[in-house]
DOZA-885293 format. One line per field, with one value per atom (N, C-alpha, C): residue in one letter; z, x, y. Coordinates in steps of 0.2 Angstrom, whole numbers. Layout:
// DOZA-885293
rest c(A  ...);
Z c(Z  ...);
X c(X  ...);
Y c(Y  ...);
//
This chain:
// DOZA-885293
rest c(X  X  X  X  X  X  X  X  X  X  X  X  X  X  X  X  X  X  X  X  X  X  X  X  X  X  X  X  X  X  X  X  X  X  X  X  X  X  X  X  X  X  X  X  X  X  X  X  X  X  X  X  X  X  X  X  X  X  X  X  X  X  X  X  X  X  X  X  X  X  X  X  X  X  X  X  X  X  X  X  X  X  X  X  X  X  X  X  X  X  X  X  X  X  X  X  X  X  X  X  X  X  X  X  X  X  X  X  X  X  X  X  X  X  X  X  X  X  X  X  X  X  X  X  X  X  X  X  X  X  X  X  X  X  X  X  X  X  X  X  X  X  X  X  X  X  X  X  X  X  X  X  X  X  X  X  X  X  X  X  X  X  X  X  X  X  X  X  X  X  X  X  X  X  X  X  X  X  X  X  X  X  X  X  X  X  X  X  X  X  X  X  X  X  X  X  X  X  X  X  X  X  X  X  X  X  X  X  X  X  X  X  X  X  X  X  X  X  X  X  X  X  X  X  X  X  X  X  X  X  X  X  X  X  X  X  X  X  X  X  X  X  X  X  X  X  X  X  X  X  X  X  X  X  X  X  X  X  X  X  X  X  X  X  X  X  X  X  X  X  X  X  X  X  X  X  X  X  X  X  X  X  X  X  X  X  X  X  X  X  X  X  X  X  X  X  X  X  X  X  X  X  X  X  X  X  X  X  X  X  X  X  X  X  X  X  X  X  X  X  X  X  X  X  X  X  X  X  X  X  X  X  X  X  X  X  X  X  X  X  X  X  X  X  X  X  X  X  X  X  X  X  X  X  X  X  X  X  X  X  X  X  X  X  X  X  X  X  X  X  X  X  X  X  X  X  X  X  X  X  X  X  X  X  X  X  X  X  X  X  X  X  X  X  X  X  X  X  X  X  X  X  X  X  X  X  X  X  X  X  X  X  X  X  X  X  X  X  X  X  X  X  X  X  X  X  X  X  X  X  X  X  X  X  X  X  X  X  X  X  X  X  X  X  X  X  X  X  X  X  X  X  X  X  X  X  X  X  X  X  X  X  X  X  X  X  X  X  X  X  X  X  X  X  X  X  X  X  X  X  X  X  X  X  X  X  X  X  X  X  X  X  X  X  X  X  X  X  X  X  X  X  X  X  X  X  X  X  X  X  X  X  X  X  X  X  X  X  X  X  X  X  X  X  X  X  X  X  X  X  X  X  X  X  X  X  X  X  X  X  X  X  X  X  X  X  X  X  X  X  X  X  X  X  X  X  X  X  X  X  X  X  X  X  X  X  X  X  X  X  X  X  X  X  X  X  X  X  X  X  X  X  X  X  X  X  X  X  X  X  X  X  X  X  X  X  X  X  X  X  X  X  X  X  X  X  X  X  X  X  X  X  X  X  X  X  X  X  X  X  X  X  X  X  X  X  X  X  X  X  X  X  X  X  X  X  X  X  X  X  X  X  X  X  X  X  X  X  X  X  X  X  X  X  X  X  X  X  X  X  X  X  X  X  X  X  X  X  X  X  X  X  X  X  X  X  X  X  X  X  X  X  X  X  X  X  X  X  X  X  X  X  X  X  X  X  X  X  X  X  X  X  X  X  X  X  X  X  X  X  X  X  X  X  X  X  X  X  X  X  X  X  X  X  X  X  X  X  X  X  X  X  X  X  X  X  X  X  X  X  X  X  X  X  X  X  X  X  X  X  X  X  X  X  X  X  X  X  X  X  X  X  X  X  X  X  X  X  X  X  X  X  X  X  X  X  X  X  X  X  X  X  X  X  X  X  X  X  X  X  X  X  X  X  X  X  X  X  X  X  X  X  X  X  X  X  X  X  X  X  X  X  X  X  X  X  X  X  X  X  X  X  X  X  X  X  X  X  X  X  X  X  X  X  X  X  X  X  X  X  X  X  X  X  X  X  X  X  X  X  X  X  X  X  X  X  X  X  X  X  X  X  X  X  X  X  X  X  X  X  X  X  X  X  X  X  X  X  X  X  X  X  X  X  X  X  X  X  X  X  X  X  X  X  X  X  X  X  X  X  X  X  X  X  X  X  X  X  X  X  X  X  X  X  X  X  X  X  X  X  X  X  X  X  X  X  X  X  X  X  X  X  X  X  X  X  X  X  X  X  X  X  X  X  X  X  X  X  X  X  X  X  X  X  X  X  X  X  X  X  X  X  X  X  X  X  X  X  X  X  X  X  X  X  X  X  X  X  X  X  X  X  X  X  X  X  X  X  X  X  X  X  X  X  X  X  X  X  X  X  X  X  X  X  X  X  X  X  X  X  X  X  X  X  X  X  X  X  X  X  X  X  X  X  X  X  X  X  X  X  X  X  X  X  X  X  X  X  X  X  X  X  X  X  X  X  X  X  X  X  X  X  X  X  X  X  X  X  X  X  X  X  X  X  X  X  X  X  X  X  X  X  X  X  X  X  X  X  X  X  X  X  X  X  X  X  X  X  X  X  X  X  X  X  X  X  X  X  X  X  X  X  X  X  X  X  X  X  X  X  X  X  X  X  X  X  X  X  X  X  X  X  X  X  X  X  X  X  X  X  X  X  X  X  X  X  X  X  X  X  X  X  X);
Z c(-291  -292  -286  -287  -282  -279  -272  -269  -270  -271  -272  -266  -267  -261  -256  -259  -254  -250  -252  -248  -243  -245  -240  -235  -236  -231  -226  -229  -225  -221  -224  -220  -214  -215  -210  -204  -206  -201  -197  -200  -196  -191  -194  -190  -184  -185  -180  -175  -177  -173  -168  -171  -167  -162  -164  -160  -154  -156  -151  -146  -148  -143  -139  -142  -138  -133  -135  -130  -125  -126  -121  -116  -118  -114  -109  -112  -108  -103  -105  -100  -95  -97  -92  -87  -89  -85  -80  -82  -78  -73  -75  -70  -65  -67  -62  -57  -59  -55  -50  -52  -47  -42  -44  -40  -43  -40  -43  -38  -39  -35  -35  -40  -40  -40  -35  -35  -36  -40  -40  -34  -32  -27  -29  -35  -38  -45  -45  -51  -53  -59  -61  -56  -53  -48  -41  -40  -33  -30  -24  -20  -19  -20  -19  -15  -8  -4  -3  -2  -2  6  7  14  16  23  25  21  19  15  19  17  20  15  15  11  15  13  16  11  13  10  13  10  13  10  14  11  16  13  16  15  12  9  15  20  25  32  37  44  47  43  45  45  42  42  44  45  47  41  42  37  34  38  36  37  32  33  32  36  35  35  30  29  29  34  34  34  31  31  34  38  42  37  41  37  33  35  32  26  26  21  23  30  33  37  39  43  51  55  62  64  71  74  70  71  68  72  69  72  78  84  90  89  93  92  95  99  102  100  93  91  94  96  99  106  109  115  114  108  107  103  104  100  94  88  82  78  77  73  67  62  55  52  50  47  39  36  29  26  20  17  11  9  4  7  4  6  13  15  21  27  25  30  30  24  23  26  25  28  26  19  16  18  19  21  29  33  40  42  45  47  52  52  56  63  66  73  74  68  68  64  61  58  63  60  65  68  64  66  72  71  76  83  82  88  91  87  90  94  92  95  102  102  108  113  111  116  118  114  116  121  120  125  132  133  139  143  138  141  142  137  137  136  139  138  131  128  122  116  114  108  103  97  91  85  82  77  71  65  59  54  50  45  38  35  29  23  25  20  14  8  2  -2  -4  -7  -14  -15  -22  -22  -17  -18  -16  -19  -18  -15  -14  -11  -16  -22  -26  -24  -22  -20  -12  -8  -2  -1  -6  -6  -7  -12  -13  -7  -4  2  7  9  14  12  6  4  4  1  0  6  10  15  22  23  30  33  29  32  35  32  34  41  43  49  55  53  58  63  61  66  68  74  77  74  73  70  64  59  54  53  53  53  46  43  36  36  32  31  23  21  13  11  4  1  -4  -3  -7  -14  -13  -19  -23  -21  -24  -28  -28  -31  -39  -43  -50  -52  -47  -49  -51  -57  -59  -60  -61  -62  -60  -59  -57  -63  -61  -66  -71  -78  -83  -83  -80  -80  -75  -70  -64  -60  -55  -51  -55  -60  -64  -62  -63  -61  -67  -66  -72  -73  -68  -68  -75  -78  -84  -90  -89  -95  -97  -103  -106  -102  -100  -96  -98  -105  -108  -107  -108  -107  -100  -95  -88  -87  -89  -88  -91  -97  -101  -97  -94  -90  -84  -81  -75  -76  -82  -84  -85  -89  -91  -86  -81  -75  -70  -71  -67  -69  -75  -77  -73  -71  -67  -71  -77  -82  -83  -84  -85  -78  -73  -66  -65  -67  -67  -72  -78  -82  -80  -77  -74  -68  -64  -58  -60  -66  -68  -71  -74  -77  -71  -66  -60  -57  -57  -54  -58  -65  -69  -68  -68  -67  -60  -55  -49  -48  -52  -52  -56  -61  -65  -61  -56  -52  -46  -45  -39  -33  -34  -28  -25  -28  -26  -20  -17  -11  -14  -10  -13  -7  -6  0  -1  -7  -9  -8  -6  -6  -1  -3  1  0  5  5  2  4  2  -6  -9  -16  -20  -17  -21  -25  -23  -27  -25  -29  -27  -33  -33  -38  -37  -42  -41  -42  -40  -40  -47  -50  -57  -56  -54  -52  -58  -64  -69  -70  -69  -69  -63  -58  -51  -51  -54  -55  -59  -65  -69  -66  -62  -59  -53  -50  -45  -48  -54  -58  -60  -63  -65  -60  -54  -48  -46  -48  -46  -47  -53  -54  -50  -49  -45  -38  -35  -28  -27  -33  -32  -32  -36  -36  -29  -26  -20  -14  -14  -10  -10  -16  -17  -14  -15  -13  -5  -2  5  8  5  8  7  1  0  5  7  12  19  21  27  27  22  22  22  19  19  26  29  36  41  41  45  44  38  37  39  40  43  50  54  61  62  57  58  59  64  65  62  57  53  57  56  59  53  52  47  49  46  47  41  42  36  35  28  26  27  31  31  26  26  21  24  21  23  20  14  11  13  13  16  17  22  23  29  30  35  33  38  37  41  38  41  47  53  59  59  56  56  51  45  40  39  42  41  34  29  22  22  17  16  13  16  13  9  9  5  -2  -4  -10  -13  -9  -11  -17  -21  -27  -24  -25  -23  -29  -33  -39  -44  -48  -53  -50  -44  -41  -35  -32  -25  -19  -14  -8  -6  -6  -4  -8  -15  -19  -18  -18  -17  -11  -6  1  0  -3  -4  -8  -13  -17  -13  -9  -5  1  3  8  5  -1  -5  -3  -4  -3  5  9  16  18  15  16  15  9  7  13  15  21  27  28  34  34  28  27  27  23  23  30  34  41  45  44  48  46  40  38  40  41  43  50  54  61  62  58  58  62  66  70  66  66  62  67  65  68  63  65  61  61  58  58  53  48  43  46  52  55  61  64  70  69  63  62  60  64  62  55  52  46  47  49  51  47  44  40  44  50  54  54  53  53  46  41  34  31  27  23  16  14  8  9  4  6  8  8  10  15  15  19  25  31  37  38  42  44  50  53  59  65  65  70  69  62  60  62  61  63  71  75  82  83  80  81  79  73  71  76  78  83  90  92  98  97  91  90  90  87  86  93  96  102  107  109  114  112  105  102  101  99  98  105  110  117  119  118  121  117  110  106  108  110  112  119  123  130  130  125  125  120  115  110  112  107  108  109  106  106  113  118  125  129  126  129  127  123  120  125  125  130  130  124  123  123  126  126  131  128  132  139  144  150  151  153  154  160  159  164  169);
X c(108  104  104  105  105  98  98  92  89  82  79  79  79  79  74  68  62  64  67  69  74  79  84  81  76  73  69  65  62  66  72  77  80  81  84  79  73  67  67  67  67  73  79  84  84  81  80  75  70  65  67  71  74  79  83  88  85  79  76  73  70  67  72  78  83  86  87  89  84  78  73  73  73  73  79  85  91  91  88  87  82  77  72  75  79  82  87  91  95  92  86  82  79  77  74  79  85  90  92  91  93  87  81  75  69  67  61  56  50  44  40  42  38  43  46  52  48  51  49  50  45  46  48  47  49  53  59  63  65  63  64  61  65  62  65  66  69  64  64  60  65  63  68  64  65  62  65  60  62  64  70  72  72  71  72  68  62  58  52  49  43  39  33  28  22  20  14  8  3  -4  -8  -12  -17  -23  -29  -35  -40  -46  -51  -58  -58  -64  -67  -63  -67  -64  -68  -66  -63  -64  -61  -54  -50  -43  -41  -34  -31  -31  -32  -31  -24  -19  -12  -10  -8  -6  1  5  12  14  18  20  27  30  38  40  46  49  56  58  64  70  75  81  80  75  74  69  66  61  54  53  47  44  38  35  36  38  39  46  47  54  60  65  71  73  77  79  83  81  85  92  96  104  106  102  103  97  96  90  89  94  94  90  89  86  79  76  69  66  60  55  53  55  54  48  44  38  37  35  34  27  24  17  18  15  16  9  8  1  1  -5  -6  -7  -12  -14  -17  -21  -24  -19  -13  -8  -3  -2  2  -1  -8  -11  -9  -8  -5  -8  -15  -18  -20  -16  -16  -10  -10  -3  1  7  12  9  10  7  0  -4  -11  -13  -8  -9  -10  -14  -15  -9  -3  3  6  6  8  4  -2  -7  -6  -5  -4  2  8  14  13  10  8  5  0  -4  0  4  9  14  16  22  19  12  10  9  10  10  17  22  28  34  40  45  49  52  56  52  47  43  45  46  47  43  39  35  36  37  38  33  30  25  28  28  31  26  20  15  16  14  16  9  7  0  1  -5  -5  -2  2  6  2  3  -1  5  3  7  13  13  19  24  22  27  29  24  26  31  31  36  43  44  50  52  48  49  52  49  51  58  59  65  71  70  75  77  72  73  72  66  64  67  69  73  79  83  89  88  82  81  80  79  77  72  66  61  58  55  52  45  42  35  34  30  28  20  17  9  7  3  1  -6  -8  -15  -16  -18  -18  -25  -26  -32  -34  -36  -39  -35  -29  -25  -23  -25  -24  -30  -35  -41  -40  -42  -41  -33  -29  -22  -19  -18  -15  -8  -5  2  5  12  15  14  15  15  20  18  23  29  28  34  39  37  41  40  43  42  42  47  47  52  51  55  60  66  71  75  73  76  75  80  79  80  80  81  88  89  96  99  106  109  110  110  111  104  98  92  91  93  92  96  103  107  104  102  99  93  89  83  85  90  93  95  99  101  95  90  85  80  80  75  79  85  88  86  82  80  75  76  71  65  66  61  56  59  55  51  54  51  45  45  40  34  36  30  27  31  28  23  25  21  15  15  9  4  7  3  0  3  0  -5  -5  -10  -16  -15  -21  -25  -21  -24  -27  -24  -27  -34  -34  -40  -46  -44  -48  -51  -46  -48  -51  -52  -55  -51  -44  -40  -37  -39  -36  -39  -36  -39  -44  -50  -55  -57  -53  -54  -61  -62  -69  -75  -74  -79  -85  -91  -97  -102  -103  -107  -114  -117  -124  -124  -118  -118  -116  -115  -113  -119  -125  -131  -131  -136  -137  -136  -134  -133  -138  -141  -146  -141  -144  -141  -142  -137  -137  -134  -139  -136  -132  -133  -129  -122  -122  -115  -111  -115  -111  -108  -112  -110  -104  -104  -98  -92  -93  -87  -84  -88  -86  -81  -84  -80  -74  -74  -68  -62  -64  -59  -56  -59  -56  -48  -46  -39  -35  -38  -34  -33  -39  -39  -33  -32  -27  -20  -19  -13  -11  -17  -16  -14  -18  -16  -9  -6  1  6  4  8  8  2  2  6  6  10  17  19  26  29  25  26  27  23  23  30  31  38  44  44  50  51  45  46  48  46  48  55  57  64  69  67  71  69  66  65  60  55  50  43  40  33  28  25  20  13  10  3  -1  -7  -12  -18  -20  -26  -31  -37  -42  -44  -46  -47  -54  -55  -61  -63  -69  -72  -78  -80  -86  -92  -92  -98  -99  -105  -106  -114  -115  -121  -125  -125  -129  -130  -132  -134  -128  -127  -122  -125  -123  -126  -125  -120  -119  -124  -125  -129  -136  -136  -142  -143  -138  -138  -137  -140  -140  -133  -129  -122  -123  -129  -130  -131  -135  -137  -132  -128  -124  -119  -118  -113  -106  -103  -96  -92  -89  -86  -91  -90  -95  -101  -102  -107  -110  -115  -117  -113  -115  -110  -111  -116  -117  -113  -113  -109  -101  -100  -93  -90  -94  -91  -90  -95  -95  -88  -87  -81  -74  -74  -68  -68  -73  -73  -70  -71  -68  -60  -57  -50  -48  -53  -52  -52  -57  -58  -51  -48  -41  -36  -36  -32  -33  -39  -41  -39  -40  -39  -31  -27  -20  -17  -19  -17  -19  -25  -27  -23  -21  -17  -10  -8  -1  0  -5  -4  -2  -4  -2  -8  -5  -10  -14  -20  -25  -29  -30  -35  -41  -47  -53  -55  -50  -52  -58  -58  -64  -71  -71  -77  -78  -72  -72  -73  -70  -70  -77  -80  -87  -88  -93  -95  -99  -95  -98  -94  -97  -93  -89  -90  -86  -79  -78  -71  -68  -71  -68  -69  -64  -65  -67  -67  -70  -72  -73  -76  -71  -64  -59  -54  -53  -47  -50  -46  -48  -47  -52  -51  -47  -45  -41  -44  -51  -54  -54  -54  -54  -48  -42  -36  -35  -38  -38  -43  -48  -53  -49  -46  -42  -37  -33  -28  -31  -37  -40  -43  -45  -47  -42  -36  -31  -26  -26  -22  -22  -28  -28  -26  -28  -25  -18  -15  -7  -4  -7  -4  -4  -10  -10  -5  -5  0  7  9  16  17  12  13  14  11  12  16  19  23  30  34  41  45  42  45  47  43  44  48  50  55  62  63  70  74  81  85  83  81  81  73  69  62  60  55  53  50  50  48  40  36  29  28  24  23  18);
Y c(51  57  61  68  72  73  74  75  82  82  89  93  100  105  103  101  99  93  88  82  84  88  91  94  99  102  98  93  88  84  82  78  82  88  93  94  94  95  89  83  77  76  78  78  83  89  94  92  88  86  81  76  70  73  78  81  85  88  92  87  82  77  74  72  69  74  80  85  87  87  88  83  76  71  71  73  73  79  84  90  88  85  82  78  73  68  72  77  81  84  88  92  87  81  77  74  73  70  76  82  87  88  88  88  84  79  75  75  79  79  73  68  62  56  55  50  43  38  32  27  23  19  12  10  4  6  3  3  -4  -6  -13  -17  -22  -26  -25  -18  -16  -11  -11  -5  0  6  12  17  17  22  29  33  40  42  43  44  52  53  60  65  63  67  70  76  78  82  80  82  85  91  95  96  93  94  99  103  107  106  105  103  107  109  112  109  103  99  96  92  88  90  90  91  84  79  72  71  76  76  83  83  89  94  101  105  105  105  105  98  94  87  86  84  83  75  73  66  66  63  63  56  55  48  49  44  44  41  39  37  31  27  20  21  27  28  26  25  23  29  29  34  31  36  34  36  35  37  33  36  33  26  22  16  17  14  16  14  18  17  10  7  0  -4  -6  -9  -16  -19  -26  -26  -20  -20  -18  -18  -16  -22  -22  -27  -22  -24  -20  -23  -18  -20  -16  -18  -15  -16  -11  -12  -12  -16  -17  -17  -13  -13  -8  -7  -2  5  9  15  15  10  10  9  7  7  13  15  21  27  28  33  40  41  46  53  53  60  60  56  57  59  65  68  64  66  62  62  56  55  53  54  52  46  42  36  31  25  20  16  15  12  16  23  27  27  27  27  20  15  8  8  11  11  15  21  24  20  16  12  7  4  -2  0  7  9  10  11  11  4  -1  -8  -11  -9  -12  -7  -8  -4  -7  -2  -4  -7  -3  -5  0  -2  2  0  4  3  8  5  9  7  12  11  11  5  4  3  6  5  9  7  10  11  17  17  14  10  7  0  -2  -8  -14  -19  -26  -31  -37  -42  -43  -41  -41  -37  -30  -26  -27  -30  -32  -37  -42  -47  -44  -40  -37  -33  -29  -25  -29  -35  -39  -42  -44  -47  -42  -37  -32  -27  -26  -21  -23  -26  -27  -33  -38  -43  -41  -36  -34  -30  -27  -24  -29  -35  -40  -38  -36  -35  -42  -41  -47  -49  -43  -44  -39  -42  -38  -39  -33  -33  -31  -36  -35  -33  -28  -26  -26  -32  -33  -35  -35  -38  -34  -27  -23  -22  -21  -19  -25  -31  -38  -40  -36  -37  -37  -42  -42  -41  -42  -42  -48  -50  -56  -56  -51  -51  -44  -43  -37  -32  -25  -20  -22  -22  -24  -19  -13  -9  -11  -15  -16  -22  -24  -30  -36  -36  -42  -47  -53  -58  -60  -58  -59  -66  -70  -77  -80  -83  -86  -82  -75  -70  -70  -67  -66  -61  -62  -57  -50  -50  -43  -40  -43  -40  -38  -42  -40  -34  -34  -28  -22  -22  -17  -14  -18  -16  -13  -15  -12  -5  -4  3  7  5  8  11  7  8  13  15  20  27  28  34  37  43  47  49  50  52  46  40  34  33  34  33  37  44  48  46  44  42  35  31  25  27  31  33  36  41  44  38  33  28  24  23  19  24  30  34  34  34  33  27  21  15  14  17  17  20  26  29  25  22  18  12  9  4  6  13  16  14  15  13  20  26  32  34  40  43  49  49  54  59  64  68  72  73  77  73  66  61  64  63  64  58  55  48  50  55  56  58  59  61  54  49  43  40  41  38  30  27  20  16  9  5  -2  -4  -10  -16  -21  -28  -31  -34  -37  -44  -49  -56  -59  -58  -61  -57  -51  -47  -49  -50  -51  -58  -63  -70  -70  -67  -66  -63  -58  -55  -59  -63  -68  -73  -75  -81  -78  -71  -68  -68  -67  -66  -73  -78  -85  -86  -84  -84  -80  -74  -69  -71  -74  -77  -82  -86  -92  -89  -83  -80  -77  -74  -70  -75  -81  -86  -88  -89  -91  -86  -79  -74  -73  -74  -74  -79  -85  -91  -90  -86  -85  -80  -75  -69  -73  -77  -80  -85  -88  -92  -88  -82  -78  -75  -73  -70  -76  -81  -87  -89  -89  -91  -86  -80  -75  -73  -77  -76  -70  -69  -64  -67  -64  -67  -63  -65  -62  -61  -56  -55  -52  -54  -52  -49  -43  -40  -41  -42  -42  -35  -34  -28  -25  -20  -17  -12  -10  -5  -2  4  7  4  2  -1  -8  -10  -17  -18  -22  -25  -22  -15  -12  -4  -1  6  10  16  20  24  23  26  33  36  44  47  45  48  45  38  35  32  33  30  23  19  12  10  7  5  -1  -4  -10  -8  -3  -1  5  8  13  11  16  14  14  8  7  4  8  6  5  -1  -3  -6  -8  -12  -8  -11  -8  -10  -7  -9  -16  -19  -26  -31  -30  -35  -33  -27  -25  -27  -27  -30  -38  -41  -48  -50  -46  -47  -46  -41  -40  -45  -48  -53  -59  -60  -66  -66  -60  -60  -60  -57  -58  -66  -69  -76  -80  -78  -81  -80  -74  -72  -76  -77  -81  -88  -91  -98  -99  -95  -96  -95  -90  -89  -95  -98  -104  -110  -111  -117  -116  -110  -109  -107  -107  -105  -98  -94  -87  -83  -78  -74  -69  -69  -65  -61  -54  -50  -48  -49  -48  -41  -37  -30  -29  -33  -32  -32  -36  -37  -33  -31  -27  -19  -17  -10  -8  -3  -1  2  0  3  10  15  21  27  31  36  41  41  46  43  37  34  33  35  35  42  44  50  48  42  39  32  28  21  17  18  14  17  23  26  29  29  31  38  41  48  48  53  54  50  51  47  39  38  31  27  31  28  27  31  30  24  24  18  11  11  5  3  8  6  4  7  4  -3  -5  -11  -17  -15  -20  -20  -15  -14  -20  -22  -28  -34  -35  -42  -42  -36  -36  -37  -33  -34  -41  -44  -51  -56  -54  -58  -58  -51  -50  -53  -53  -56  -63  -67  -74  -77  -72  -75  -76  -79  -80  -73  -68  -61  -59  -60  -58  -63  -69  -74  -73  -68  -67  -63  -63  -60  -52  -50  -42  -40  -44  -43  -37  -33  -28  -30  -25  -27  -25  -29  -28  -23  -18  -13  -15);
//
């Protein structure tokens, strides 16, 4: 039976729609391969870093940051000076963490890893530090970064500032960081091909941004402490929240142990820093506001700090059990709003303060560690 004119029209419209969508996707893929303003850092289960890139942000909201912020990556995809031509004669140190390490809104030269390097250069010769922080990344991403990239650089020391992005993180992003062991070879290969798509990478990045905002992991340059309001304590909700995090804490413990093992198997000495925050158990000396009752996410400052400290406690315990050097930045960094531009991220003055806090401990650690007993050790000034 012949098709009616109406059904033919409908069929042609459907074909035209599908063809238009396919052509649009292909055009989008081509354009993004020519220039992608939102390059993916993770593709499938691989870290892909953006090398020789420069981004400039301009902001007029806060005086705690530069008006014009420049973020540059070197040939490694990290922030900092290029790898020396004779790397064997340097003690190489790399910092790893999420946004509080990446320091996305602290201009080049003003991040705490850069300031730490400048301080250590006054103590030792031949010190090289690069910042491998990646905003939004947890220990899932850090593990891949160590395995795929950092191990090949053979640094003597890697400094980890971790904890915040692992909160309520039970598994890797379902779009990426997947473990393909045991999967069908065809499925693994298909995923590798699929995740080469620049268009898919942009969609995944946008999804991560939305999720980070929902989890209050984003940067808030427009943040004003006095506008946060207060949050009352709810013992029942808080008890349930603590219980909910028990599973996440076990996974976090396992990943920290795995990172330490990978580092040591490759001759890298791991150093860990506990995660500070502005919210907590005291009053802000700059504004006089109570950081205990201030609204911090879904809870008040007191409980949010208690929850973050649960993750810091795991970091402390794992380091103690494995004999890993730990610096108590969570307790040493002042809870003072002059050092933060929001509740988690450091102002330019905060980066200087952070580097000032850890510098003596790192200096002492390098002075007595095996790093300085190697043939290529830096000379103490």
